[in-house]
N, C-alpha and C positions, 0 to 999 in steps of 0.2 A: 725349575720353573718351565723350561721348554717342554719337559715331559708332561707336565700338567696341561699345557696348551694343546698338545697333540692328542691327549686322551679325553679332552672335554671336561677337565677337572675344575678346580676353584677359579682359575684365571678366566675360563670361559664364562663362568657365572658372573664374575666381576665385569667382564666385557659387556655382557647383556645388561647388567645393572647400569653401566656407564652410558650405554645407548639409550636406556630408558630415561635416565636423567636428562639427556640432551633433548629428548622428545617430550619433556614435561608439559610443554604448552599445548600439546595435542591430545585429543580424546581417542585418537585412532589406536587400534591394537597393533603393536609391532609384529611384523611377520615372524621375527625370531622367536617371540614368546609363543605364538600359535604353533610353530613347528616343534618347539621344545615340548609343549604339552601334548602334542599329537592330536589336537582338537581344533575345530574351526569355530567353537563357541566363544562368545565374548568373555574376556578375563574379568574376574571379580576384583576390580580396581577401586580402592577407597577414593582416590582422587576423582574417578569418573562419577561416583555416586554423589560426592560433594558438589561437583559441577552441576549435576542434575538438580540438586536441592536449591542451589543458587538460581538456576534458570527457572525453576518452578516459582520461587519466591518473587522474582522479578515479573514473571508472567501474571501472577495473581494481582500484583499492584497495577500493572498495565491494563488488564481486563477490567478491574474495578474502576479505574479512572476513565476508561473508555465508556463503560456503562453509564457513569455519572454524566459525562458530556452528552451522550445520546439522549438521556432523560431531559436535559436542559433544552434541547431543540436545535433547529437549523443553524442559527447564528453562532451558537457555541461550537457546533461541529465544524463550521467554516473556520472559526478562530483556531480550533485545534489543528486543522489542516494547514493553516498559515504558520503556526508554531512549528509543526513538523517540517514544513518546507524550509524554514529558516535554519533549523538544526541540520537538515540534510545538506543545504547549501554550505553551511559552515564546515561540515565534515569534508565535503568534496572540494571546497576551496583550499582546505589545509592539506589535502591528500598529496598533491604533487608540488607544493610550494617548497622553496628552499630559503631558509632563514637568512643565509648570507646574501643572496641576491636581493631579497626583499628589503634588507637593511639599507641597500643602496638605491632603493626606489620608494621614497616617501610618498604616501598617498596611493600606492598601487593597490593595496587591499581595499581601500575606500572606493576605488574605481569599480572593482568587482561587485561591491554592494550597490553601487549606483545602477549598474546594469540589472542587478537582481530586482531592485524595487521598481525600476522602469518596466521590466517584464511583468511584475506583479500588478502594476497599475493597468497595463494593457490587457492582460488576461482577465482579471476580475472586473475591469470596466466593461469589457465585452459581454461577460456572462450576466452581470448583476445590474446593468444600467436600467433596464425596464423595471425591475423590481424596486430599484432605488426610487425611480420616478413614481411608482405606485405608492410608495411609503410616505411621500411628502406632498400628496395631492391637497391636503387641507391647508397648507401654507403657500400662498401665491408666490412670495419672494423666493422661498426655498425651491419651489417647483420650477420657477424660471431658471434659477441657478443650476439646478440639476439638469434641466433640458439643455442649457448652454454647455455644461460639462459633457453631456452625451454627444452633442453636436460636434464639439471640438476635441473629443477624446482621442481620436486617432492621430490628429496632427500634433497634439500635446505630447503623446508618447513618442512620436517620430522625432520631434526636436529634442526630447530628453535623450533619446538614443544617439542622435547626431552629436549632442554635447559630449556624451561619453566617448564617442568615436574620435572627436577632435582632441579631447583630453588625453586619450591613449596615444595619438600621433605626436602630440606636443611633449609627451613625457618619455619618448623613445631615447635611449642612451646608447652610445657607441659601445661595442663589445658585449651588449646585453640584448641585442635584437632577437636572437634565437629564443632566449628565455621569455622575453616579453610577448613575442608572437605566439609562443607555445601556451603561455598562460591565457592569452586573449582567446585562443581557440578552445582551450579547456573550459573557460568561463562560459562560452556560448554553448558548448556541449552540455554543461551542467544545467543551464537555463532550459535547454530543449528537454532534457530528461526530467527535471523537476516539474516544470510547468506544463508539460504535456500530460503527465500523470495527474497533477493537481487540478487542471482545468476540467478534465473529464470527471474527476472525483466531486468537485463542487457542483458541476452540472447535475450529477446523479443525486446529490443531497437535495437540491431544490426541486427535482422531479418527484421527490418523496423519499424520506429517510430510509424507507424499505430498500430502495435501489442502491443505496450506499451501504447500509448495514449488512444486508444479506451477503453480497460479494466479499466485503471485508471480513465478515465472520467466517466465511468458508475458507478463506486463506489461512486464518488463525487456526481453525479446526484442522485443516490439512497439515499445517506445520506441526501442531502438537501431536497429531496422530502419527505422522511420519517419524517424529522423534521417538515416541514410545514403542511403536512397532519395530523400528530399527534398533532401539536400545536393547529390547529383550529378545527379539527374534532375528535381527539382522545377521545374515551370513554371506549373502551374495552381493558384491559391489555393483552399483548401478551405473555410474559414470566416472571416468577417470579424473575429470577436473574437480569433482566433489567427492573425495574418497570416503567420507562418512555416510554418504547416501547408499542405501541398499534396496534391492528389489523387494524384499519383504516389507520394508518401511513404505516404499512407493505404492505397492499393491494394497496393503492394509489401509493406508491413508486414503487411497482413492475410494475404496469401498465405504469407509467411515464418512468421507466427505459427501458422497452422493446421497447416502441415507440421511445424513444430517441436513442436507439442502432441502430434501423433500419434507422432513418434519419441521425444520425451522421456518420454512416459508409459510406453513400452516399456522404456526404460532404468531409470527410477526404480522402476517396478513390480516389478522383480526383486530388490529389497533388502527383507528383512523388517523391518529396523530403521526403514525409511521408511514401511512400509505398516501395521505393527501399531499399534493404538490404545494409548495409555498410560492405565492404570487407577489409577495412584498418582503420587506426586511423587518417585520415586526416579530415579537417573541411570543405571542399568544398561542394557545393550543388550537389546533385545526379541527374543523368539522366539514365533511364533504360527502358527496355521493361516492362510495368506494369504487364504483365501476364494476363491470362484469367479472374482471379477473379476481376480485376479492369478495365475490358473493359465492357461497358454497354450493356445490352440486352434491346431491345425496345419492348413495349407491347402496342397494340392499345386499346384505351378506349372503353368499351362496348357501343352498340348502345343505351341502355336504359338510359345512363348518360345524363342529361339535356344539351342543347346546350350552356347554359351560362357557363358551366364548361370550364375554360381557356385552358386545355390541351386535345388534341385528341390523344396524344402518350406519354407514360410514360417510362422513362429510369430507369432501376434498375441494380445496380452492383451486380454480383453474390456473392460478399463478404458480402452483406447485409443479406443474409440468414444465413451465419455464425455468423454475429453480433447478430442475434436473440438468438442464443445459448448462446453467451456471456452475453446478456442482461438477459436471464432467470437465468443463474447461479449467476450473480452479484446481482440480486434482491431476490433470494430464498435461495441460499446456502451460498454465501459470508457473509451475515449478521450474520451467526453463528460464524464467527471469532470475531465479536463484542460481541456476547453473551458470548463466551469463555472468552474474556478479562474482561467483566463485572463480571463474576463468579470468576475469578482470583482476581480481586480487592476486591470483597466482602469477599473472603476467608482470605485475609490479611488485611482487614479493612482500605483501603485507597480509596479516591475518584477518583484520576487521577494518571496516571503514571508520570506526571510532570506538569509544569506550563509554558511551553515555548510559548504557543499560547493562548492569552486571549479568554476566552469563550469556548475553545475546550479542554483544558488540555495540555498534552504533545504531542510530535511528535508521540510517540507510540500509543496514543489514536486515532490518525488519520490514523494509518497504520495497525490496526488490521485486517480490511476486505481486505485491499490491499494485505496483505501477501497471503491470501487464493486465491484471484483473480489472482495474478501474476503466481502462480503455475499452475492453471487451464488453463490460457491463453496460456502458453507455451506448455503444454501437448496437448491441443486442436489443436494448430497450427501445432505441429509436427505430430499429428495423422491424422488430417482431411484436412489440408491445404497444407502442403509442397508437397505431391505427386501430387496435382492438379495444383500447381503453378510452377512446375519445367519447366524452359524454356531452350531453346538452349543456351542462354547466361550463365545460371547457370552451364550447363553441360560443356561448354567450360572453364569456370573458374576452375572447378574441374580438368579438364584435364591439364590445364596450371599449376595449383598448384602441381599436381603429377609429371609432367615433371621437374619442378623446383627442387623438392626434389631429384629426381634421379640425376640431374646435380650436386647438392650440395654433394651428396654421392660420386660421381665419383671424385670430386675435393679433 
């Protein structure tokens, strides 16, 4: 047997097989196999292709459900965001918990959710208060009730938080201080991560579904393109904390995402119900002046283009040039959200944030890049788009809202 080991015989092969079994949870190609084959190409592994099929199946269901919710409109998209938030919070709350310590702290998990729903009330109350007031203008009692809620919204949320803070102090137990304070800090970090992303996401939705749908779609396109380019062409590792990522996947996905951004913006920008901002919380389809960004400019095709080319004139929406900026960010900067999540998981030695989605992990695993993208999309929209798309209709809405407030104060 010793002789076989020295000559690289059967025992060497069995050793490789043993190492492969121990790595069965990973799709990475073991370096031993690469060296043994004398090639840097991906190994034709049955398990790898099975994993790809599961991932594709889950992706089809997710994209189909996402498309249905988009079709239903603003309120349903907001409801989807809330559900995603709850699942993310659940995964993150469970991440660093210890069942033994929790069993000695009755009500401790409930305290986490108290802080979560307090943060939800604060964030969404701030974003949607005026739209809620616009929705109930026909009923005087409801309108006064909503105005009262808006007036005392901040103080209500503050005292709900103080109640949670006092609850935490009163439940401190000797010899468990370190665990309890660690969980308290972890809860607040979760709230910052989850609600920072979601607040910008919801703001984008009500500015026009276009400004939510395009950035979110670009992240999905980039993720899918990176997976397939890396799967079939990947050879060169991109970053150590995420060993499955390759330069081939990153570059191929970047090109595909930028092109998709330009084309997709032209398609989405032609539907008013996607581009109109929602000023209330009703569910009807919207009609509005699309503004200069969504009105096509026409360009004549140069003379040197062959006659068999079917178009002599090409229409481009001005918003498509903004879409290029979103495409560049989603393909170059947003993936660092995924790298951050990979580093975090490696630091605490777990593979995924959860197991809600077969082949993908948890909801949080799918939202890491979306968090970064949602914030950028909102900041970009407010900085470079809003001044250019300000219409007479928008100005009149502001004047009407101001006069209504003065009327309420006089009453």
